[in-house]
N, C-alpha and C positions, 0 to 999 in steps of 0.2 A: 456546634459554631467553632473554629478554631480560634482562643483566645486571642491571638498574636493578630487574628485577622479583624477581630470584633474590635479593638483597640484602635487599629491603623483606621479602620472606616472614617470615612467625611463626616465631618459633625454639620449641623446648622450653627452658622456664624450670630452673634451677639451685634449686629450694626447699627442698629435702630438707636438712636439717642430718644433723648426726652421731646423734642420736637417734633419726630417722627414719629412718637406715639400719637402725640397729641392730635397729629394732623390725619392720623389714622381713626380717631375715635371725630374730630370735627368734620372732616372731607367725606369719613363713608356714610355721616348719617344725613349731613342737607344732601338730599338728593334732590329731586324734583317736586317733593312734596309740599314745601312751603310756598312753591309759585302757585302750587296747583288746587290744594286741601283747602284754603280761606272759603273757594266760592261752596264747595260739599259743606264745610262746617257752617257755612250760614243756612244753606239750604234745611239743613238739618235744627239748628235752635232759632233762627230768623232774629238775634239781636246781637251786636256787636258784645257787648257785655258778656253773655253767656258763652260768645265763639273766643272769649278772653278766658274764661272760666276753663274752657276745654282747655285751651293753650296750656293753661298754668296748671292744671290737676296732670294733666298727659306730661309736664317736663316735672311737676314734680314724684311720680310716680315710674319715670325715666329715670332720675336722679336716685331711687331709694334703688333701681338695680342697678345703679352702679354703683352704689355705694355697697351694695352685697358682693357684686362681683369685686371690690377692688378690694374686698379681703379674701377671698378667694385665688384670687389672682397673685397676690403678694404671699400668698403663703403655699403656693403652687405654681412658680413660675416657670412653668412648662408647654412646650408646643402642644397643641390641642385643647387647649381652654377648655370649655365644658366638658368635654370627652373627657379627659381627666379629672374632673371632679365626680363625675359623675360615674365614671369607672370606682376609684377610690370610695365613695359613699356607698353605692348600691353592688358593685360587683361587676366584674368583667362583660357578662350580658346585659347590662343597661347601657353600659359604655358602649358596647359594640352596635346599639340599637340605635342610641343617642349619631355612633357615626355613621355608621351606615344609612340610616336620615339624611341626615344632614351631606352626604357624599353622592345621595342617589335623586334627592329630593329637595331641600331645602336653598345650597348654595347655585349647582343647575340652574333650577328656578329663577332663582333673585338674580343671575346673572342674566339668563334669557328675559327676564322684566327690566332689567334696568337699559339692556341695548335696546330692546323694540322700544322702552320711554326714549332714548336717545334718538333713534329713527324717527318717532311721532314729532319729538321737536325739532330735528334736523328740517322736516317736509315740510313748516311751516315758511320756510325760506320757498321762493318763487324755486331757485336754482335749484333746489333739490324737490319740486314738486314730482319727480317723472317716481320716485321712490315706490311706490305701488302699485307702478307697473309689473307685468308678469317677466322674467328673462326666459326663463322654461316653462310649460304646462304638459303634461301628462292628462289626455281625458279618452273618456269609455262612450259610446255613441251606441244608444237603442232606441226603439222605436220611438218612446216618450220622452225622453228625458238626456240630458246631457248631464254625464258626471267627472270632476274633475279629482283626479288621482294623485296628484302631486302637483303645484305651482311652486315656481320659484320667482320672488321677486326682488328688483335692484334693492329696497330696503332690507330684507334677508340678509341679501349680500354684505350692506356694510355692517349688520350689526354681527354678522358673523366675522368680519374684517376684524372687526373692533374690539370681541372676544379675542382672536389671535391675538392682535397688538398688544395688548394689556399684557396676556396670559406670556407673552414671550418677554416683557419687560420683567416680570417676575422670575423670570424662568433665570434670564442673564445676573439676578442679583439684587436679596432683599434691598440693599442701601440705595441701589438705586431706584426697585420703587418707591422705597423711604423718602428720598428727594424727589421724586416726580410726586407723591402725594404731599409733602410739605408746600413744594412752591404751586402748585397749583391749586391748594387750599388756601393759602394766601390770597391769590388772584381771588376766588370763588369770595372770600370772605370781603375782599374790595371791592366787587360787585354788587354785593348784597345792600356793602352799607352806602355804595353808589346810587342803589334804586330806592333807599330810606332817604337821601339826602335830595333828590329827585322829587321825590311823594313830598315833602315836607315844603320842598319851594315853591310848591304848585300854587300859583294866586288864585285859584279858584277853588284850591279846597277849603275845609271849614272842621271845626270840629264839632259843629252841631249833627254830622254825618255819623258821628259815638252813636247819637241821642235815637238814629233809625231805625225802621224795623223792617224783615220781609214778612209780608202777611202770609205765604205760601210755604211756611219752612214744618217741617214734620212735629216739632216740639213736644211736650213733657220730656217725661224719664229716658225713653226710645229714641227721641230725637237729639236727648244730650248725649245719652252711650254711641251712639251714631260719630257724633260729632269729636269727642273721646277717640273712638277707635280708629280716627282720619289724623287727630293728632299724635297719637301713639305712633301712627306707620310713618307718618313723618320725623319722629325721632329715633325709627326705629335703626340700628346697626354700631350702635355703643359696646355692643359684646362684642365685635365683632376685634377688638385691641385683643383679649385673653389668649386668641390662638394662636397668636403671635405671640407670647408672652417669655418664651423660649429664644426669639431672636431679640429681646431687648436689652439695652445696657442698665444693670443696677435695678431690676424689674420689682422689687421688694417696693422700692422708693417711686418708681418711673408709671408703674402699672396704675397703683393707686390713683396720683397726682395727675395723671392724663385723662384718667375716668372721669374725675368728679368736675375737674376745669372744665374739660372738653365738652360735657353736658351741660354745663352750666353758661356756656358761652355758647352754645348749641341755642340755649332756651330763652338765651337775653337775645341773641339775632332774628330768633320767629317774633318774638314779641314788638321787637323795631320793626320788620317786615309787614307785619299784619297790619302796625299801628297808621304806617307811612301808607298803603293799601285804601284803610279806613278813612282816612283824614282826606282823600281825594276823591273815593267814591261813594255811595250812599249802599246801605245795607242791599238793599234790591237788584242794585248793579253790579253788588259782590255776588250777591246769589245768581245771578244770572250769565255770570262771564265765565267762558271755560278756563281762562287765566287771568286771572285778578291782577298780579303783578304788571305781568305786559301790559292790560287796558290801563292803567294805573301810569303808567310810563307813558304809554304812549299819548295818554290827554295833556302830557307836560311838555315832550318831545317828538311828539308826532311820532309815524308812522320809522322812524329810524329807533326810537327810544323802543319798540315795542320788540324790534330787530335784537336787539343789545340785550334786553332780557332773554327772548331766546336762547343767543348766544352764550348768555350766563349759565343758563338750564342746561346748555349741552355739555360746556365744562365741569358742571358740578356734576351729571351722569355719570363725564368721563371718571374725576376722580373717585366717586361713588364703588365703578365698577372696580379700581385700582384697588381700592380696599379691600373689596368681598372676595376678588380672587387671589390677594396677598394671604386674608386670614382663610381663607374655606380650604384650601389644599393643604392645612397644616393639621387639619382633623382627621384624615384618611391615614395619613404620613403616621400619626402618632399610635393610629388603631392597627397598621402595620408591624409597626416596631416593636409592639407588644404580642406578634405572632398573632394576632385573629383575624390577617388581611394578607391578601398575596404580597409578597416579600419586595417584589420592584417597587410597590408603592414606599416602600419604608426608606427606598435609594436616595443619597444624596449628591449633588453633582459636584464631581472631584476639583472642579474647577470653580464653579458658580456658589457653591455650598445652599443651594436651596433646593427645596423636594420638587427635583426636576419632572420627575415619572407622574405624581402625581397631580404635580401642577398641568400637564398634558394631559392624563385622563380628565380632571375637572372641564379642562378645556372641551374636547370633545364631547364630554353630558352635555353640555352647555348647545353646543353646536346643534346635536339629532335635536334638542326642544325648538331649538330656530327655527331647522330645515322641516321638520313636521310641522312647524305654523303653529298658530296661536292666538288670542289675543294678549295685548298689557296686562288685562283685569284673568284672564286665563293662566296666565303664569303668577300673576300675586296670588291669586286665591290656592295654588299648589303649594307655594311655599310657606304662607301665614299660619294655615294649623300648625307643622310641624314644630314652627317657630316660638309659637308660644306653648306650644306642649313641652320643649324642652327648655325655655326659660323659666315655666313653674319648676319644672325637676329640678333644675341645677339651682333655682331660689331654694330651696327648700336642702340640696345639700350643707349649707352653712348649720343648721341645725343639726345635724348628722355628725358633723367635723367638733364644732361645740362641744359635745356631750360626750363621745368617742376621745376625742384629743385635746382634752383641757387644757394639757401643759404646751401644747405645741408651738412652738416659737409663728407667731402675727406680727410680723411688722406694722399691719394695718388692723384696726378692728372698728366694725361698721358701726357709726354713729347711732344710735337711738336702739340697740341692739335688747330686745326681739322683737320690735313693734315695727321696725323699718324694712328689715326681711321677711317679716309675717306678711305687713300689706303687699309688699310686691309680690310677694307669692299667690296671695290671696285675688288680688287682682287680674291675674295670671291666667289663674282657674277660670273668674268670669269672663274674659276674654277669649278662652280657650272654648268653651262653651260659648260665647257667641259667634267667633267665625264657624266653630264647628254647623250650629245650624241657619245658619248665615249662607252657606254653601256645602249641603250635605254631599253634594256628588264627590266634591274636591278632598274633602276631610276625610272621607270614609275610603276614597283610594289612597289617600295619604295612612290610613290606618292598617290596610292590607300593606302599603308596600313596607312599614314598619315590622308586621305581624312575619312578613318572608322573611325579615332576618335574622328569626329563630332559628330554623332548619339551618342559615347559613353559620350562623356565628356556632352551632356546635360539628358542624363540619372544619371547620378549622383549629376549633378546641381537639377536636382529635387528631388532627396534624401536629397540633403543637404540642401533644403529649409522645405521641408517636414519633417525633424528629428527635433525631440522639443533638446533646450541648456538644 
């Protein structure tokens, strides 16, 4: 490549300040989980005390992960986040397999999960009840049965529309996407605090609910572990900030601050929401509710209150979608910049200074998943295995860098080293095992996609070597 052309090519802009970075952490983590998983957790453990223990342990483990990523992000503040750490610690093949998996599975499935969840929430409003109806259906008939080859519903169209809208927002500038993230995260937090206030204002509420039990709980170690997995799912998303580190101003300071305070803020909000729900509803009612927060507010404010919670959930999902879209596109972009993927993916828009092609391709992959159809749970299962695999691998890179580069500049050093990152890596390994055995089909498919990346890597590596500079 001509040196002058390389120097003149547009670059990503560091347009995200501390407030934007904090909003990426808080806004991406808080999705629908806090509104939905309290019932799943109560079904697993049966008592408010153990539910709180699961929330606290999950929050602590997520905080350990944030501390670990804070050192990595401050040390290597480049676009791509986890890809950069894995590449530098274990070589370009390992980095490629992370990016390949994120690009093909984790992010498109995550975006599809969020938009499918958004449609499920909107369907609770009578005006949107038609979302489940089909717009188009291609069927085949045989003597004994009718087979649906392809069905497109109004809900799928809405999910695709939300994916395109947020992708377009990220396409036209990271600052615009960051401002959207900041403003709507503030709105999201305000709604959550409103739910907490409404719950504790209920005259029929009582602190004795905290001592009630749900007799049908799974119980035991297996039950607590199931509740912990649910809590960790609600905390998931804090790692997305590191992927956009290349566009954060003063990243050596702002990445650690945003990660640490962001995860701590989310933990406090989750504990408050759960307490408000428990103050209104006894354990059995929490376990039997599909949407405990909605049911709790409905008891205080009536049906309008439940609608308010659903609206809050929809806004929450939209902000999470923005954070996930923003972060995901930077991973294949960084890989392509290294020469291990299609060079078009490495293009930066000359006007908007965003990884425009990467954003468009990521959007297209998510749309393919949405059009193929599938449930919220199927999309979630597709993403969760690969996510925990690379959480574990990325966390372990900290030990490699500490040993290999002891004198490297580290603007932030993880508190409690080596215990804190070691606990995070160990727990990630345990959860990886749990998610693999819990859904063998999706996990096995994830493994096959990861392994399929090996010949692809060597194909691009050969091209990279043969290409004249």
